[in-house]
C-alpha positions as CSV (number, residue, x, y, z in Angstrom):
1,M,86.3,126.7,126.5
2,L,86.3,126.8,122.7
3,S,89.6,126.7,120.7
4,K,90.3,126.8,117.0
5,I,93.3,125.2,115.2
6,Y,93.9,125.3,111.4
7,S,95.0,122.3,109.4
8,C,94.6,121.0,105.9
9,C,93.4,118.1,103.8
10,F,93.6,117.1,100.2
11,L,91.3,115.5,97.6
12,G,92.9,114.4,94.4
13,L,95.6,117.0,93.8
14,D,93.7,119.9,95.4
15,G,94.1,120.9,99.1
16,Y,91.5,122.4,101.4
17,C,92.0,124.3,104.7
18,V,90.3,122.6,107.7
19,E,89.3,124.4,110.8
20,I,89.5,122.1,113.9
21,E,87.2,123.5,116.6
22,T,87.4,121.9,120.1
23,F,84.8,122.5,122.8
24,I,85.0,121.1,126.3
25,S,81.9,121.1,128.5
26,N,80.5,119.5,131.6
27,G,79.1,116.0,131.3
28,L,80.1,112.4,131.2
29,P,83.6,111.9,129.9
30,S,83.5,111.4,126.1
31,C,85.2,112.5,123.0
32,A,83.3,112.9,119.7
33,I,84.7,113.9,116.4
34,V,82.3,115.3,113.8
35,G,82.7,116.7,110.3
36,L,82.7,113.6,108.0
37,P,85.8,111.8,109.6
38,D,86.9,108.5,108.2
39,A,88.0,105.5,110.4
40,A,91.6,106.8,110.7
41,V,90.4,110.2,112.0
42,N,87.9,108.6,114.4
43,E,90.7,106.4,115.8
44,S,92.8,109.5,116.4
45,K,91.1,110.2,119.8
46,E,92.8,107.0,121.2
47,R,96.2,108.1,119.9
48,V,95.7,111.6,121.1
49,R,94.6,110.4,124.6
50,S,97.8,108.3,125.0
51,A,100.1,110.9,123.4
52,I,98.9,113.6,125.8
53,K,99.3,111.4,128.9
54,N,102.8,110.1,127.8
55,S,103.8,113.7,127.2
56,G,103.3,114.6,130.9
57,M,99.9,116.3,130.5
58,E,96.3,115.4,131.4
59,F,93.6,114.2,129.1
60,P,90.5,116.0,130.4
61,L,87.7,113.9,131.9
62,S,84.9,116.0,130.4
63,R,82.7,116.0,127.4
64,I,84.9,116.8,124.4
65,T,83.5,117.7,121.0
66,V,85.8,118.2,118.0
67,N,84.4,119.7,114.8
68,M,86.2,119.6,111.5
69,A,85.0,122.2,109.1
70,P,83.9,122.4,106.3
71,A,81.7,119.5,107.4
72,D,80.7,118.5,103.8
73,I,84.2,117.4,102.8
74,R,85.3,113.9,104.0
75,K,88.4,114.0,106.2
76,E,90.8,111.1,105.6
77,G,94.1,110.2,107.2
78,A,96.0,110.5,110.5
79,F,97.5,113.9,110.0
80,Y,94.9,115.6,112.2
81,D,96.3,114.0,115.4
82,L,98.6,116.9,116.2
83,P,96.0,119.8,115.7
84,I,93.4,117.8,117.6
85,A,95.7,117.2,120.6
86,L,96.7,120.9,120.7
87,G,93.1,121.9,120.4
88,I,92.2,119.8,123.5
89,L,95.2,121.2,125.4
90,L,94.2,124.8,124.6
91,S,90.5,124.2,125.4
92,S,91.4,122.6,128.8
93,R,93.7,125.6,129.5
94,Q,96.7,123.4,130.1
95,I,98.6,125.5,127.7
96,S,98.1,129.0,126.3
97,S,99.2,130.9,123.3
98,E,99.6,134.6,122.7
99,F,100.2,134.7,119.0
100,S,97.6,134.8,116.2
101,Q,96.8,131.2,115.2
102,E,95.1,132.4,111.9
103,S,98.5,132.5,110.2
104,T,99.7,129.1,111.4
105,A,98.6,125.6,110.5
106,F,99.4,122.2,112.1
107,I,99.8,118.8,110.5
108,G,101.1,115.5,112.0
109,E,100.3,112.0,113.1
110,L,101.0,111.1,116.7
111,S,102.3,107.9,118.2
112,L,101.1,106.6,121.5
113,G,104.3,107.9,123.1
114,G,103.7,111.4,121.8
115,Q,106.2,111.4,118.9
116,V,105.1,113.2,115.7
117,K,105.3,110.9,112.7
118,G,105.6,111.7,109.0
119,V,102.5,111.9,106.7
120,K,101.9,112.0,103.0
121,G,100.7,114.8,100.8
122,V,102.6,117.5,102.7
123,L,103.7,119.4,99.5
124,T,100.1,119.8,98.3
125,M,98.9,121.0,101.7
126,V,101.8,123.5,102.1
127,I,101.1,125.0,98.6
128,T,97.4,125.3,99.4
129,L,98.0,126.9,102.8
130,K,100.4,129.4,101.2
131,E,97.8,130.4,98.6
132,M,95.3,131.0,101.4
133,G,97.6,133.4,103.2
134,F,99.2,131.2,105.9
135,K,102.7,132.2,106.9
136,R,103.8,129.2,109.1
137,I,103.2,125.5,109.2
138,V,104.0,123.1,112.0
139,L,104.6,119.6,110.8
140,P,106.7,116.4,111.4
141,Q,110.4,116.9,111.2
142,E,110.4,114.0,108.8
143,N,108.4,116.1,106.2
144,A,110.3,119.4,106.7
145,E,112.7,118.9,103.8
146,E,109.7,118.2,101.5
147,A,107.8,121.2,102.7
148,S,110.8,123.5,102.3
149,I,110.4,123.3,98.5
150,V,107.7,125.9,98.8
151,E,109.3,129.3,99.1
152,G,107.8,132.0,101.3
153,M,106.5,129.7,104.1
154,K,108.2,129.3,107.5
155,I,108.6,125.5,108.1
156,I,108.5,124.4,111.8
157,G,109.6,120.8,112.1
158,V,108.7,119.1,115.4
159,K,109.6,115.6,116.6
160,S,107.1,115.3,119.5
161,L,103.9,116.8,121.0
162,E,106.1,118.5,123.6
163,N,108.0,120.3,120.8
164,A,104.7,121.6,119.4
165,V,103.7,122.9,122.9
166,E,107.1,124.6,123.2
167,F,106.4,126.3,119.8
168,L,103.1,127.6,121.1
169,Y,104.8,129.3,124.1
170,N,107.6,130.8,122.0
171,P,106.5,130.9,118.3
172,D,108.9,133.6,117.3
173,K,111.9,132.1,119.0
174,Y,111.3,128.5,117.9
175,P,113.9,127.6,115.1
176,C,112.6,127.3,111.5
177,Y,113.8,124.6,109.2
178,K,116.6,125.9,107.0
179,R,116.0,125.2,103.3
180,K,118.6,123.2,101.6
181,H,119.8,123.4,97.9
182,K,116.9,121.5,96.3
183,W,117.5,122.2,92.6
184,Q,120.8,120.3,92.5
185,K,121.9,118.4,89.4
186,C,120.5,114.9,89.0
187,A,122.6,112.0,90.1
188,E,124.5,110.2,87.3
189,Q,122.6,107.3,85.8
190,K,124.2,103.8,86.2
191,L,122.6,102.6,83.0
192,D,123.9,103.8,79.7
193,F,123.1,103.2,76.0
194,S,126.8,102.4,75.3
195,D,126.1,99.1,77.2
196,V,123.9,97.9,74.4
197,K,125.6,96.1,71.5
198,G,124.1,96.5,68.1
199,Q,120.4,97.4,67.7
200,E,121.2,100.7,66.1
201,N,117.7,100.9,64.5
202,A,116.1,100.5,68.0
203,K,118.4,103.0,69.5
204,R,117.6,105.5,66.8
205,A,113.8,105.0,67.4
206,L,114.2,105.5,71.1
207,E,116.1,108.8,70.4
208,I,113.2,109.9,68.3
209,A,110.7,108.9,71.0
210,A,112.6,110.9,73.6
211,A,113.0,114.0,71.4
212,G,109.3,114.2,70.5
213,M,107.7,112.3,73.4
214,H,106.4,109.7,71.0
215,N,104.9,106.4,72.3
216,I,107.0,103.4,71.2
217,I,106.7,99.6,71.2
218,L,109.6,97.1,70.6
219,I,108.6,93.8,69.1
220,G,111.1,91.0,68.9
221,P,112.2,87.5,70.2
222,P,113.3,86.8,73.8
223,G,116.8,88.0,74.5
224,S,117.0,90.6,71.7
225,G,117.4,93.4,74.2
226,K,113.9,95.0,74.3
227,T,113.8,95.5,78.1
228,M,117.5,96.5,78.2
229,L,116.8,99.2,75.7
230,A,113.7,100.5,77.3
231,K,115.3,100.7,80.7
232,R,117.8,103.1,79.3
233,L,115.2,105.4,77.8
234,P,115.1,107.7,80.9
235,T,118.8,108.3,80.6
236,I,118.3,110.3,77.4
237,L,115.3,112.3,78.5
238,P,116.1,116.0,79.6
239,D,115.9,116.8,83.3
240,L,112.6,118.3,84.5
241,N,112.3,122.0,84.8
242,Q,111.2,123.6,88.1
243,E,107.5,123.7,87.2
244,Q,107.5,120.1,86.0
245,A,109.6,118.9,89.0
246,L,107.2,120.5,91.4
247,E,104.2,119.0,89.7
248,V,105.7,115.5,89.7
249,T,106.9,115.8,93.3
250,K,103.4,116.9,94.3
251,I,101.9,113.7,92.8
252,Y,104.5,111.5,94.5
253,S,103.9,113.3,97.8
254,I,100.2,112.5,97.7
255,A,100.9,108.9,96.8
256,G,103.4,108.7,99.7
257,K,106.3,107.7,97.5
258,L,108.8,110.5,98.0
259,K,111.0,108.3,100.3
260,G,112.9,111.2,101.8
261,K,113.6,113.0,98.5
262,S,113.0,116.8,98.6
263,V,112.2,117.1,94.9
264,I,112.1,114.8,91.9
265,K,114.3,116.3,89.2
266,S,114.7,113.2,86.9
267,P,111.8,112.0,84.7
268,P,110.0,109.1,86.4
269,F,110.2,105.6,85.1
270,R,107.4,103.3,86.1
271,T,107.2,99.5,85.3
272,P,104.0,98.0,86.5
273,H,103.7,94.2,86.5
274,H,101.2,92.6,84.0
275,T,99.0,91.5,86.9
276,I,98.1,95.2,87.7
277,S,94.4,96.1,87.9
278,A,92.8,98.9,85.9
279,I,92.2,100.9,89.0
280,A,95.9,100.7,90.1
281,L,96.9,101.8,86.6
282,V,94.6,104.9,86.2
283,G,94.1,105.7,89.9
284,G,91.0,105.3,92.1
285,G,89.8,104.2,95.5
286,S,87.0,105.6,97.7
287,I,88.9,108.9,97.7
288,P,90.9,108.5,94.5
289,K,94.7,108.5,94.5
290,P,97.1,108.8,91.5
291,G,97.7,105.5,89.6
292,E,100.7,104.4,87.7
293,I,100.0,106.6,84.7
294,S,100.0,109.7,86.9
295,L,103.1,108.5,88.7
296,A,104.7,108.3,85.2
297,H,103.7,112.0,84.5
298,Q,106.5,113.8,82.6
299,G,108.4,110.5,82.4
300,V,108.1,106.9,81.0
301,L,105.4,104.2,81.6
302,F,107.0,100.9,80.5
303,L,104.8,97.9,79.9
304,D,107.1,94.9,79.6
305,E,105.4,92.1,77.6
306,M,102.4,94.2,76.8
307,P,100.2,91.4,75.4
308,E,100.4,89.7,78.8
309,F,98.4,92.6,80.3
310,P,94.6,92.0,80.3
311,R,92.9,93.7,77.4
312,R,90.5,95.5,79.8
313,V,93.5,97.0,81.6
314,L,95.2,98.1,78.3
315,E,92.0,99.7,77.0
316,V,91.9,102.3,79.9
317,L,95.1,103.8,78.4
318,R,93.3,105.0,75.3
319,Q,91.7,108.1,76.8
320,P,94.8,109.4,78.8
321,L,97.1,108.8,75.8
322,E,94.9,111.3,73.8
323,N,93.9,113.8,76.5
324,E,97.1,113.6,78.7
325,T,94.8,113.6,81.8
326,I,92.7,110.9,83.6
327,T,89.4,111.7,85.1
328,V,88.0,109.5,87.9
329,A,84.4,110.1,88.8
330,R,82.9,109.2,92.2
331,V,79.5,109.9,93.7
332,N,80.5,113.0,95.6
333,A,83.2,114.4,93.3
334,T,85.2,114.1,90.1
335,F,89.0,114.1,90.3
336,S,91.4,114.8,87.5
337,F,95.1,113.7,87.5
338,P,97.7,114.6,85.0
339,A,99.0,111.8,82.7
340,K,101.4,113.3,80.2
341,F,103.7,110.3,79.9
342,L,105.7,108.5,77.2
343,L,104.3,105.0,76.7
344,A,107.1,102.4,76.1
345,A,106.2,98.8,75.6
346,S,107.8,95.5,74.6
347,A,106.2,92.4,73.1
348,N,107.2,89.0,71.7
349,P,106.0,88.4,68.1
350,C,104.0,85.4,69.2
351,P,103.3,83.3,72.4
352,C,106.5,81.2,72.0
353,G,108.4,84.3,70.9
354,Y,110.2,83.1,67.8
355,Y,107.8,84.0,64.9
356,G,110.0,85.4,62.1
357,D,113.2,84.4,63.8
358,N,115.8,83.0,61.4
359,R,117.5,80.7,64.0
360,K,114.7,79.1,65.9
361,E,111.4,77.7,64.6
362,C,108.1,79.1,65.8
363,R,105.7,76.5,67.2
364,C,102.6,78.7,67.2
365,S,99.7,78.4,64.9
366,P,98.3,81.4,62.9
367,N,95.3,81.4,65.3
368,D,97.6,81.5,68.3
369,I,99.5,84.5,66.9
370,Q,96.3,86.3,66.1
371,K,94.8,85.6,69.5
372,Y,98.1,86.7,71.2
373,F,98.3,90.1,69.5
374,G,94.5,90.4,69.6
375,R,94.9,91.4,73.3
376,I,96.2,94.8,72.0
377,S,93.3,96.4,70.2
378,G,93.8,98.1,66.8
379,P,92.8,101.6,68.2
380,L,95.4,101.3,71.0
381,M,98.1,100.1,68.7
382,D,97.3,103.0,66.4
383,R,98.1,105.4,69.2
384,I,101.6,104.1,69.5
385,D,103.7,106.3,67.2
386,L,106.8,104.1,66.8
387,Q,106.4,100.4,66.2
388,I,109.9,98.8,66.0
389,E,110.8,95.2,65.0
390,V,113.9,94.2,67.1
391,S,115.8,91.3,65.7
392,R,118.3,89.0,67.4
393,V,121.7,90.5,68.1
394,D,124.4,89.3,65.7
395,I,127.5,87.6,67.2
396,M,129.7,90.1,65.4
397,D,128.0,93.0,67.3
398,L,128.4,91.2,70.6
399,E,132.2,90.7,70.0
400,Q,132.9,94.3,69.0
401,K,134.9,96.2,71.6
402,E,134.0,99.7,70.5
403,N,131.0,101.1,72.3
404,G,128.3,103.1,70.5
405,L,127.1,106.5,71.5
406,T,126.7,107.1,75.2
407,S,123.4,108.3,76.8
408,A,125.0,111.7,77.5
409,Q,125.7,112.2,73.7
410,I,122.2,111.1,72.7
411,K,120.7,113.2,75.4
412,E,122.5,116.3,74.1
413,R,120.9,115.8,70.7
414,V,117.5,115.3,72.3
415,I,117.8,118.5,74.3
416,K,118.6,120.4,71.1
417,A,115.6,119.0,69.3
418,R,113.4,119.8,72.4
419,R,114.6,123.4,72.3
420,L,113.7,123.7,68.7
421,Q,110.2,122.4,69.5
422,Y,109.8,124.7,72.4
423,N,110.7,127.8,70.4
424,R,108.4,126.8,67.6
425,L,105.4,126.0,69.8
426,I,105.8,128.7,72.4
427,G,102.4,130.3,73.3
428,K,100.4,127.4,72.0
429,G,100.1,125.5,75.3
430,I,102.0,122.4,74.1
431,M,105.7,121.5,74.3
432,Y,106.3,118.3,72.1
433,N,105.7,117.3,68.5
434,S,103.6,114.3,69.8
435,Q,101.0,116.9,71.0
436,L,100.5,118.6,67.6
437,S,97.0,118.8,66.4
438,I,96.0,118.9,62.7
439,K,95.9,122.7,62.9
440,D,99.2,122.8,64.6
441,I,100.7,120.6,61.9
442,E,99.5,122.9,59.2
443,E,100.9,125.9,60.9
444,N,104.2,124.5,62.3
445,C,105.1,121.4,60.3
446,S,106.5,122.8,57.1
447,V,106.7,119.9,54.6
448,T,108.3,120.1,51.1
449,A,106.1,119.4,48.1
450,H,108.1,116.4,47.2
451,A,107.9,114.9,50.7
452,M,104.1,115.4,50.8
453,E,103.8,113.7,47.4
454,F,105.8,110.8,48.7
455,L,103.6,110.4,51.8
456,N,100.4,110.6,49.9
457,M,101.7,107.9,47.5
458,T,102.5,105.5,50.4
459,Y,99.3,106.2,52.4
460,S,97.2,103.6,50.6
461,N,100.0,101.1,50.2
462,L,100.7,100.9,53.9
463,S,96.9,101.0,54.9
464,L,97.5,103.9,57.2
465,S,94.6,105.2,59.2
466,A,94.0,109.0,59.4
467,R,95.6,108.9,62.8
468,G,98.6,107.0,61.5
469,Y,98.9,109.5,58.7
470,V,99.1,112.4,61.1
471,K,101.5,110.5,63.4
472,V,103.9,109.9,60.5
473,L,104.0,113.7,60.0
474,K,104.7,114.2,63.7
475,I,107.5,111.7,63.7
476,A,109.0,113.2,60.6
477,R,108.9,116.6,62.2
478,T,110.9,115.2,65.2
479,I,113.4,113.6,62.8
480,A,113.9,116.9,61.1
481,D,114.4,118.6,64.5
482,L,117.1,116.1,65.4
483,A,118.8,117.0,62.1
484,C,118.2,120.8,62.8
485,R,116.2,121.2,59.5
486,E,113.4,123.8,59.2
487,S,111.3,121.8,56.7
488,V,110.4,118.1,56.6
489,E,112.2,116.5,53.7
490,T,111.5,113.3,51.8
491,E,114.1,111.4,53.8
492,D,112.4,112.4,57.1
493,I,109.1,111.0,55.8
494,A,110.8,107.8,54.5
495,E,112.4,107.2,57.9
496,A,109.2,107.9,59.8
497,L,107.3,105.3,57.6
498,Q,109.9,102.7,58.7
499,Y,108.6,102.9,62.2
500,R,105.0,102.1,61.3
501,I,104.1,98.4,61.0
502,P,101.4,98.0,58.3
503,N,98.0,96.9,59.7
């Protein structure tokens, strides 16, 4: 007998419906899975065999052929166990189903005892199935909360193969998962900018970076608070809207990093170690998965001690910093992952860390310093909008009892600046000042004549590149937004120039 069960797979961020056809015929007992399965799918027949037997049913001693269509797309993962098991039970007539299976899909990994285990990428698959017209999806109870984010789909959470069989007998009476309140407010941050003593210049630069999504690097001696400041950057970023949150959650679902969360509402903050490989940073693999830059989408990618990263790894950041997407090409397909992130980095001024420090003598030679910063190429450094020198904290600042502005107060100003940008850029396909093109700057970056004259005068003196010149205008536009000014004034240009270290 021939049976057909619908499931789903994903490649990159795109999902595909999979038809799992099972045919049982006379012949020597065997089980063959065709349709470009990977090792995990091929091994599913042993898990399915044991799960069926331990669930009180029989695994047929016949010739079993399982076809996974479309056959030209590689199937990867263990989430086909449940539909394969149900297909075998239907084909062997151990169970029957009266309802139309064309509106229902099945996803889930089976244990040897018949329990249905959670899988990754559920959100992508549910979105795909809904777009294709499916009304119900049967999946692990562990993934039900994640799947409930998608409205308009009946979510059936099952804990075992027996539960899935019960559903087939009574599909309309089997309880659906009740969706919880998923757009709740974000939890309060434990870190706060009021914890940082002094460093008012760096705090101001981070506020500008958050308001306009400008990349930033903090350069200073050890112990000056670079990492402490950078870790508090997410606390002043606005919460993600529903569209952004769904996009970020989808990426984390595919990467298997949701960890029980139904939706990610706060901007991500990723801090990869300097031993990370280029593939782990941008994404890859035989079937590419999102890397750290995609996991930082709509949030912050923090590279602590940036010169310690291999130059080859740092250079892969150049293209996604410009295009806000990363494209990974393989023989059979090309995959694109979103990478709209705020790059934050820290660095010592030299290998020993004390070049330019007024309290401790630097032991590095000029050649050592040049070699150390040579790991960050000029083109990459030019793509970092804000380049801040962080000095050692004065003892008077450490002893002061009054705290500075809190993260909530700074965040409020950032939200107001973001709102001005959104209203000004609506309909242009961009949201932040950092995304402005030269044409957009001409149309949306009103600069007074005196301010433009001042910028042109300093262009040659600071050896700015053309890209640096444009970035100064973008930063000045953000500074003006924070001050709620319609036009960029001379003081905005002057402050923006402070955040560019001459080449």
